[in-house]
C-alpha positions as CSV (number, residue, x, y, z in Angstrom):
1,X,0.0,0.0,0.0
2,X,2.9,2.4,0.8
3,X,4.2,1.9,-2.8
4,X,0.8,2.9,-4.2
5,X,0.8,6.0,-2.0
6,X,4.3,6.9,-3.3
7,X,3.3,6.3,-7.0
8,X,0.2,8.5,-6.5
9,X,2.5,11.1,-5.0
10,X,4.3,11.3,-8.3
11,X,1.0,11.6,-10.1
12,X,-0.1,14.4,-7.8
13,X,3.2,16.3,-8.3
14,X,2.8,16.0,-12.1
15,X,-0.9,16.8,-12.1
16,X,-0.5,20.1,-10.3
17,X,1.6,22.0,-12.8
18,X,-0.2,20.4,-15.8
19,X,-3.5,21.6,-14.4
20,X,-2.2,25.1,-14.0
21,X,-0.8,25.1,-17.5
22,X,-4.0,23.9,-19.1
23,X,-6.1,26.4,-17.0
24,X,-3.9,29.3,-18.1
25,X,-3.9,28.0,-21.7
26,X,-7.7,28.0,-21.7
27,X,-7.8,31.5,-20.3
28,X,-5.5,32.7,-23.1
29,X,-7.6,30.9,-25.7
30,X,-10.8,32.6,-24.3
31,X,-9.0,36.0,-24.5
32,X,-8.0,35.3,-28.1
33,X,-11.6,34.4,-29.0
34,X,-12.9,37.6,-27.3
35,X,-10.3,39.7,-29.3
36,X,-11.5,38.0,-32.5
37,X,-15.1,39.0,-31.7
38,X,-14.1,42.6,-31.1
39,X,-12.3,42.7,-34.4
40,X,-15.3,41.1,-36.2
41,X,-17.7,43.6,-34.8
42,X,-19.1,45.9,-37.5
43,X,-20.9,48.6,-35.4
44,X,-19.8,50.6,-32.4
45,X,-22.6,49.0,-30.3
46,X,-21.4,45.5,-31.2
47,X,-17.8,46.4,-30.5
48,X,-18.8,47.9,-27.1
49,X,-20.7,44.7,-26.2
50,X,-17.8,42.5,-27.3
51,X,-15.3,44.6,-25.3
52,X,-17.5,44.3,-22.1
53,X,-17.7,40.5,-22.7
54,X,-13.9,40.4,-22.9
55,X,-13.5,42.3,-19.6
56,X,-16.0,40.0,-17.9
57,X,-14.3,36.9,-19.3
58,X,-10.9,38.1,-18.2
59,X,-12.2,38.9,-14.7
60,X,-13.7,35.4,-14.4
61,X,-10.6,33.7,-15.6
62,X,-8.5,35.8,-13.2
63,X,-10.6,34.7,-10.3
64,X,-10.5,31.1,-11.4
65,X,-6.7,31.1,-11.7
66,X,-6.2,33.0,-8.4
67,X,-8.2,30.4,-6.6
68,X,-7.0,27.3,-8.5
69,X,-3.2,27.9,-8.4
70,X,-2.9,27.7,-4.6
71,X,-5.0,24.5,-4.6
72,X,-2.6,23.0,-7.2
73,X,0.4,24.1,-5.2
74,X,-1.2,22.2,-2.2
75,X,-1.6,19.2,-4.5
76,X,2.1,19.2,-5.3
77,X,3.0,19.6,-1.6
78,X,0.7,16.6,-0.8
79,X,2.4,14.6,-3.5
80,X,5.9,15.5,-2.1
81,X,4.9,14.3,1.3
82,X,3.5,11.1,-0.2
83,X,6.8,10.5,-2.0
84,X,8.8,11.1,1.2
85,X,6.7,8.6,3.1
86,X,4.9,10.9,5.5
87,X,1.7,8.9,5.0
88,X,3.2,5.5,5.5
89,X,1.8,5.1,9.0
90,X,-1.5,6.9,9.7
91,X,-2.7,7.1,13.3
92,X,-5.5,4.7,14.2
93,X,-6.6,6.5,17.3
94,X,-6.3,9.9,19.0
95,X,-3.9,8.5,21.5
96,X,-1.3,8.1,18.7
97,X,-1.6,11.8,17.9
98,X,-0.5,12.8,21.4
99,X,2.8,11.1,21.2
């Protein structure tokens, strides 16, 4: 079981940066799509609406990334501890926690 924990530690350590990369990549793609909509707008009204949608999209992605990156950093730390064997023996009662 401890070997499985260590293998999953490697998985968690790889998954964290990959998830951050793909999240940022999707945010950049959404920004590019918004810029394309602004460029394709023919009237000032449509251009204004497209610009507002771009601002709202960037705000949403900024919040998502701000919340998501620390969670993924925690996932990497969790994987690091799993690789180092910190979870090899888990306490079975509260008495073990006091030692």
